[in-house]
C-alpha positions in Angstrom: -10.1 48.7 14.0 -13.2 46.5 13.2 -12.4 46.9 9.4 -8.9 45.4 10.0 -10.1 42.4 12.0 -12.8 41.6 9.3 -10.1 41.9 6.6 -7.6 39.7 8.6 -10.3 37.2 9.3 -11.1 37.0 5.5 -7.5 36.5 4.5 -7.0 33.7 7.1 -10.4 32.0 6.1 -9.4 32.1 2.4 -6.0 30.8 3.1 -7.4 28.0 5.1 -9.9 27.0 2.6 -7.1 27.2 -0.2 -4.8 25.0 1.8 -7.6 22.5 2.8 -8.7 22.3 -0.9 -5.4 21.3 -2.1 -5.1 18.4 0.2 -6.8 15.4 -1.1 -7.8 12.6 1.2 -8.3 9.0 -0.2 -12.0 9.4 -0.1 -12.3 12.6 -2.1 -10.7 11.5 -5.5 -10.2 8.5 -7.6 -12.3 5.4 -8.2 -12.0 1.7 -7.8 -8.9 0.4 -6.1 -5.3 1.9 -6.6 -2.0 0.5 -5.6 0.7 3.0 -5.0 4.3 3.6 -3.6 5.1 0.0 -4.3 8.8 -1.4 -3.9 10.6 -4.5 -3.1 13.8 -5.4 -1.2 16.6 -6.6 -3.5 17.8 -10.2 -2.8 19.6 -13.1 -4.5 18.2 -15.9 -6.5 16.7 -18.6 -4.3 16.5 -16.2 -1.4 13.4 -14.2 0.1 12.3 -10.6 -0.6 9.5 -8.5 0.7 7.1 -6.2 -1.2 5.4 -3.0 0.3 2.8 -0.7 -1.1 -0.5 1.3 -0.3 -3.9 0.1 -1.4 -6.6 2.8 -1.5 -10.2 1.8 -1.9 -12.2 4.7 -3.3 -15.5 2.7 -3.5 -18.5 3.0 -1.0 -18.2 -0.8 -0.3 -15.3 -2.8 1.0 -13.3 -5.3 -1.0 -11.0 -8.1 0.0 -7.4 -8.8 -1.3 -7.7 -12.7 -1.7 -4.0 -13.2 -2.8 -1.0 -12.2 -4.9 1.1 -13.8 -7.6 4.4 -13.3 -9.5 6.8 -15.2 -11.5 9.6 -13.6 -9.6 9.3 -16.3 -6.9 8.4 -19.9 -6.6 5.8 -18.8 -3.7 4.2 -15.4 -3.2 2.1 -14.9 -0.1 0.7 -12.2 1.9 2.1 -12.0 5.4 1.6 -10.0 8.6 4.0 -9.4 11.3 2.9 -10.0 14.9 4.1 -10.2 18.5 4.6 -13.6 19.8 5.3 -12.6 23.3 8.6 -11.8 25.3 9.4 -9.1 22.9 9.7 -11.5 20.0 8.1 -10.6 16.5 6.9 -13.4 14.1 5.6 -13.5 10.6 2.6 -15.5 9.6 0.5 -15.8 6.3 -2.6 -13.4 6.1 -5.5 -14.4 4.1 -8.4 -12.4 2.8 -7.2 -8.9 3.8 -10.1 -6.6 4.2 -9.8 -3.3 2.3 -12.5 -1.0 3.9 -14.5 1.3 1.8 -13.0 4.7 1.1 -9.9 3.7 3.2 -6.2 3.1 2.7 -4.3 -0.1 3.7 -0.6 0.1 4.1 1.7 -2.9 3.4 4.8 -1.9 5.2 7.8 -3.2 7.2 6.7 -4.4 10.6 3.1 -4.9 9.3 1.3 -6.5 6.4 3.5 -7.1 3.4 4.0 -9.7 0.5 6.7 -12.3 0.8 8.5 -13.5 -2.3 9.7 -16.9 -1.3 12.6 -18.7 -3.2 13.3 -15.9 -5.9 13.5 -17.3 -9.3 16.2 -14.6 -10.4 18.4 -12.2 -8.5 16.5 -9.0 -7.7 19.0 -6.0 -7.7 18.3 -2.4 -7.0 16.8 -0.8 -10.3 15.2 -4.0 -11.4 11.5 -4.5 -11.6 8.9 -7.1 -11.9 5.2 -7.6 -12.2 3.0 -8.6 -9.2 -0.8 -9.4 -9.6 -3.0 -8.7 -6.7 -6.4 -10.6 -6.7 -9.4 -8.9 -5.2 -12.9 -10.4 -4.7 -14.8 -7.6 -6.4 -12.1 -5.6 -8.3 -10.6 -8.5 -9.9 -6.9 -8.5 -10.8 -4.7 -5.5 -10.6 -1.2 -5.9 -12.0 1.4 -3.6 -10.7 5.1 -3.2 -11.6 7.2 -3.3 -8.7 10.8 -1.6 -8.6 13.5 -3.0 -6.3 14.9 -0.5 -4.0 17.4 -0.3 -1.2 
């Protein structure tokens, strides 16, 4: 009986270590800053769209996203959604977004996002464009953004 419990314990321990080793958290791999899972909402020329993505800072010190730019829109800004009160939600420009050390910041619907104001061309599902993210320490990172429904 004792032999079976020890064997079962070793099997469970080995399986747990294997599964844990296969899951990588943002602070385990990579270097610098990465931008992943980027996408934008389709919209017509002259209209507005929004861009969403995930920024991961693998460094041991924080960085700051100072701004964004793209030729797809007349104005490109970082925005955040917030509660105005009485159940109303508003949007406002967000400046100097802190990206903490060994952390991930999500730009997503209902939170931080990039606003593309007055698109210079129609953006249809399947199209893509370049977006430059300007960081205080990392410098500029250019990302190709696909338009998705």
